[in-house]
C-alpha positions in Angstrom: 86.0 -149.0 79.3 83.9 -147.0 81.7 85.0 -146.9 85.3 82.4 -146.4 88.1 82.9 -143.8 90.8 81.0 -145.7 93.5 80.1 -144.0 96.8 78.5 -146.1 99.5 75.8 -144.2 101.2 73.3 -145.2 103.9 69.9 -143.8 104.6 66.3 -144.7 105.0 63.7 -145.8 102.4 60.3 -143.9 102.3 58.9 -146.8 104.4 61.6 -146.4 107.0 63.8 -149.4 106.1 67.6 -148.9 106.0 68.8 -148.1 102.5 72.3 -148.7 101.0 73.2 -147.0 97.7 76.3 -147.1 95.5 75.1 -144.6 92.9 74.8 -147.1 89.9 71.3 -148.1 88.9 71.9 -151.8 88.4 73.7 -152.1 91.7 71.2 -150.0 93.6 68.3 -152.2 92.2 70.1 -155.3 93.5 70.6 -153.6 96.9 66.9 -152.8 97.0 66.2 -156.4 96.2 68.4 -157.5 99.2 66.8 -154.8 101.5 63.4 -156.5 101.2 64.9 -159.9 101.9 67.9 -159.6 104.2 68.9 -158.0 107.5 70.4 -154.5 107.3 73.9 -155.5 108.1 73.8 -158.1 105.3 72.8 -155.5 102.8 75.5 -153.1 104.0 78.1 -156.0 103.7 76.9 -156.7 100.2 77.3 -153.0 99.4 80.9 -152.9 100.6 81.6 -156.1 98.7 80.2 -154.7 95.5 82.2 -151.5 95.9 85.4 -153.5 96.3 84.6 -155.8 93.4 83.9 -152.9 91.0 86.8 -150.9 92.2 89.2 -153.8 91.5 87.6 -154.9 88.2 87.3 -151.3 87.0 84.3 -152.0 84.7 80.7 -151.1 84.6 78.2 -153.9 85.4 77.3 -154.5 81.8 80.9 -155.1 80.9 81.7 -157.7 83.6 82.3 -161.2 82.4 82.4 -164.5 84.2 86.2 -164.5 83.9 86.3 -161.2 85.8 84.2 -162.7 88.6 86.3 -165.9 88.8 89.5 -164.0 88.6 88.5 -161.8 91.4 87.5 -164.7 93.6 90.8 -166.5 92.8 92.7 -163.4 93.7 90.8 -163.0 97.0 91.4 -166.6 98.0 95.1 -167.0 96.9 96.4 -163.4 97.1 97.8 -163.9 93.6 96.7 -161.9 90.5 97.8 -164.8 88.2 94.7 -166.6 87.0 95.3 -169.8 85.1 
């Protein structure tokens, strides 16, 4: 299992748009996609959410399963790590 060392950084794109980066190509590509479609604070919030998710899951994006996502959501909603 590879664990990501994500660092949330903010800056500007060459065109002057706010930019959010986590240092992982798949996640940065997704954040670029959001940058072109969402408000800057929404992109920043997504960056923080992705950082929390991948810190808790402790997997690289290619290793994440649907069970990981559903387990994370359940834990966030219930506060319990027990997923039925």
